[in-house]
C-alpha positions in Angstrom: 60.0 -1.7 13.9 59.2 -5.1 15.5 56.2 -5.2 17.8 55.6 -7.6 20.7 51.9 -6.8 20.6 50.1 -5.5 17.5 46.3 -5.3 17.0 44.2 -3.9 14.1 40.5 -3.1 14.1 40.1 -4.9 17.4 36.4 -4.5 18.3 34.4 -6.2 21.0 30.8 -6.1 22.1 29.2 -7.5 25.2 25.8 -7.0 23.6 24.3 -5.3 20.5 23.9 -2.1 22.6 27.3 -2.3 24.4 30.4 -1.9 22.3 33.3 -1.8 24.7 36.2 -1.6 22.1 36.2 0.3 18.9 38.9 -0.5 16.3 41.8 -0.7 18.8 45.2 -0.5 17.1 47.7 -1.3 19.7 51.4 -1.3 18.9 53.8 -2.4 21.7 57.5 -2.2 20.5 59.6 -5.2 21.5 61.8 -4.4 24.5 59.6 -1.5 25.6 57.7 -0.8 28.8 54.3 0.2 27.4 51.8 1.9 29.7 48.2 1.2 28.7 46.3 4.0 30.3 42.7 5.0 30.7 40.0 5.7 33.2 38.3 2.8 35.0 35.9 1.1 32.5 37.7 2.4 29.4 38.3 -1.1 28.1 41.8 -1.8 29.3 41.1 -5.2 31.0 38.9 -6.3 28.1 41.8 -5.6 25.7 44.3 -7.5 27.8 41.9 -10.5 28.2 41.5 -10.6 24.4 45.3 -10.6 24.0 45.6 -13.6 26.3 42.7 -15.5 24.8 40.6 -15.2 28.0 37.8 -13.7 25.8 37.0 -14.9 22.4 38.0 -12.4 19.7 35.0 -11.1 17.7 36.5 -8.8 15.2 40.0 -7.6 14.2 43.5 -9.1 14.3 45.9 -9.9 17.1 49.6 -10.5 16.7 51.9 -11.4 19.6 55.7 -11.7 19.1 55.3 -11.3 15.3 52.9 -14.2 14.9 49.1 -14.3 14.5 47.5 -15.3 17.8 44.8 -17.4 16.2 47.2 -19.8 14.4 49.9 -19.9 17.0 47.9 -19.7 20.2 49.6 -22.4 22.3 53.1 -21.6 21.1 52.6 -17.9 21.9 51.0 -18.3 25.3 54.1 -20.3 26.4 56.1 -17.1 25.8 53.7 -14.8 27.7 53.4 -14.2 31.4 50.5 -12.4 32.9 48.9 -11.0 36.0 45.3 -10.0 35.4 43.4 -8.6 38.4 44.3 -10.5 41.7 47.2 -13.0 41.7 46.2 -16.6 41.9 48.1 -17.9 44.9 47.5 -20.6 47.5 47.2 -18.8 50.9 48.2 -21.9 52.9 51.5 -22.4 51.0 54.8 -20.6 51.1 56.1 -18.6 48.2 58.4 -21.5 47.3 55.6 -24.0 47.5 53.3 -21.8 45.4 56.0 -21.6 42.7 56.6 -25.3 42.8 52.9 -25.9 42.0 53.1 -23.7 38.9 56.5 -25.0 38.0 55.0 -28.4 37.5 52.3 -26.9 35.3 54.8 -25.0 33.2 57.2 -28.0 33.2 60.0 -25.7 34.3 63.3 -26.8 36.1 63.3 -26.5 39.9 66.2 -24.1 39.6 63.8 -21.4 38.3 62.2 -21.1 41.7 65.1 -19.4 43.6 65.9 -17.4 40.5 62.5 -15.7 40.3 62.2 -15.4 44.1 65.5 -13.5 44.0 64.3 -11.3 41.1 61.1 -10.2 42.9 62.7 -9.8 46.3 61.0 -12.7 48.1 64.0 -15.0 48.8 63.8 -14.5 52.6 60.2 -15.3 53.1 61.1 -18.8 54.3 58.1 -20.8 55.7 55.8 -17.8 55.9 52.5 -18.7 54.3 51.4 -16.5 51.4 48.1 -15.7 53.2 50.2 -13.7 55.7 51.9 -11.6 53.0 51.3 -7.9 52.5 49.4 -6.9 49.4 52.7 -5.8 47.8 54.3 -9.2 48.5 51.3 -11.0 47.0 51.6 -8.9 43.9 55.3 -9.7 43.6 54.6 -13.4 44.1 52.0 -13.2 41.3 54.7 -11.6 39.1 57.2 -14.4 40.1 54.6 -17.0 39.0 54.2 -15.1 35.7 58.0 -15.1 35.2 58.6 -18.8 36.0 58.6 -20.0 32.4 60.9 -17.1 31.3 58.5 -15.3 29.0 59.4 -12.8 26.3 56.3 -10.7 27.1 54.8 -9.8 30.4 51.2 -8.4 30.6 50.1 -6.8 33.9 46.7 -5.4 34.7 46.8 -2.6 37.3 49.6 -4.2 39.3 49.8 -1.3 41.8 46.1 -1.3 42.7 45.8 -0.9 46.5 49.5 -0.6 47.2 50.8 2.1 49.5 53.4 4.7 48.2 56.4 2.5 49.1 54.8 -0.5 47.5 54.2 1.5 44.3 57.9 2.5 44.2 59.0 -1.1 44.8 56.8 -2.3 42.0 58.1 0.3 39.6 61.7 -0.6 40.4 60.9 -4.3 40.0 59.3 -3.8 36.5 62.2 -1.6 35.4 64.7 -4.3 36.6 62.8 -7.1 34.8 62.8 -5.1 31.6 66.5 -3.9 31.7 68.1 -7.1 33.0 66.0 -9.7 31.3 65.0 -7.9 28.2 61.3 -8.7 28.7 58.7 -6.5 27.0 56.2 -5.3 29.6 52.6 -4.2 28.8 51.2 -2.6 32.0 47.7 -1.1 32.4 46.8 1.7 34.8 44.2 4.4 35.3 46.7 6.9 36.8 49.3 8.6 34.6 51.3 10.0 37.5 51.7 6.5 38.8 53.7 5.1 35.8 55.0 8.0 33.9 58.4 7.5 35.6 58.4 3.9 34.4 57.2 3.6 30.8 58.9 4.3 27.4 55.7 4.2 25.4 52.1 4.9 26.0 48.6 4.1 24.7 45.6 6.0 26.1 42.2 4.5 25.8 38.9 6.3 26.5 35.4 4.8 26.2 36.8 2.0 24.1 38.7 4.2 21.7 42.5 4.9 21.4 43.0 8.7 21.9 46.8 8.7 22.0 49.6 6.3 21.2 53.3 7.1 21.1 56.4 7.6 23.2 56.5 9.4 26.5 58.4 12.2 24.8 55.6 12.6 22.3 53.1 12.9 25.1 55.4 15.5 26.8 55.3 17.4 23.5 51.5 17.6 23.9 52.2 19.1 27.3 54.3 21.8 25.7 51.6 22.5 23.2 49.2 22.8 26.1 51.1 25.8 27.4 49.0 29.0 28.1 49.1 32.6 29.1 46.6 34.0 31.6 45.5 37.7 31.5 43.9 39.3 34.6 42.4 42.6 33.4 39.5 45.0 34.0 37.8 43.8 30.8 38.1 40.1 30.0 35.9 40.3 26.9 38.3 42.8 25.4 41.2 40.4 25.8 39.2 37.7 23.9 38.5 40.2 21.1 42.1 41.1 20.7 43.1 37.4 20.9 40.7 36.7 18.0 42.2 39.5 16.0 45.7 37.8 16.4 44.2 34.3 15.7 45.0 33.1 19.2 42.6 30.6 20.7 41.3 31.9 24.1 38.7 31.3 26.7 37.4 32.6 30.0 38.5 30.7 33.1 38.0 31.9 36.7 37.2 35.5 35.6 40.4 35.7 33.6 41.3 35.2 29.9 43.4 32.1 29.1 45.2 32.2 25.8 47.2 29.4 24.1 50.8 30.3 24.5 52.0 32.8 21.9 55.5 34.2 21.3 56.8 36.9 23.7 56.4 39.6 21.1 52.7 38.9 20.6 52.2 38.9 24.4 53.9 42.3 24.6 51.8 43.6 21.7 48.6 42.4 23.4 49.6 44.2 26.6 50.3 47.4 24.8 47.0 47.3 23.0 45.1 46.7 26.2 46.8 49.6 28.0 46.2 51.9 25.0 42.5 51.0 25.1 42.4 52.1 28.8 42.1 48.6 30.1 43.8 47.8 33.4 46.2 44.9 33.2 46.6 43.4 36.6 48.8 40.4 35.8 50.1 38.3 32.9 51.2 34.8 33.9 52.5 32.0 31.7 52.1 28.3 32.6 51.6 24.9 31.2 49.5 21.9 31.9 51.2 19.0 33.6 51.1 15.5 32.1 48.2 14.6 34.4 46.2 17.5 33.0 47.0 16.5 29.4 45.9 12.9 30.3 42.6 14.2 31.7 42.0 16.4 28.7 42.5 13.4 26.4 40.1 11.4 28.4 37.4 14.0 29.0 34.0 13.5 27.5 
């Protein structure tokens, strides 16, 4: 498999006592939309800044678009678009004028301006100054700037921060369109799984500077299935735990009930019969499963 982004043993320290990244091994397949997830302060922005050369690499290796970053830095950055934190725009200029400034820096043809404005849905902003744009429009203008030089890789840090629900949906559709229509690989960070699970094809989850999961969305959903459970409400919770141990089923007490990792239906029926035979009142047996957000929280719990 070819990777648009690949790191090995990426470690970074702000001081001897503060290690913010521990051996990060990031693998972003070419053509994917990769969600880089983790709580605030987990190390997402630091990782992205290292990928873009905004921080000096201390340890490990970085490869972008199948080339070592250290030896192909300028060549690679010409193929990467990015939006880290707030977009850099001139409030007193229109969208077109903002893009024209960056077009000259990137040495792009003027024809790219209407193309990217159309792509991000800002073609009709006319003479309206960017300072009067909504937050969502400013974010889209920032992405337009990042797309001006027709990059192969787009790196976005929390692009939906502060957006209302409609703005989040618009951003999701925009990124999906950029990926599908232009074939651009997108690496997007977020601290909310529910926000981007409808968008991404692959995921990496970071917590306290360490990767705790990496794989496809389907593989994360398999973890959701594995997190299924059965809840027993009875007159003797401790007895349920004892029977679960006999049958080698992990179990715990939660809200005065016994929660067991999901067993097969025959085992559930057997447990019920044994509880009744022991004279224990069985009030309810309910099956359920954790949603993806719960799985994410479990992976990032201390």
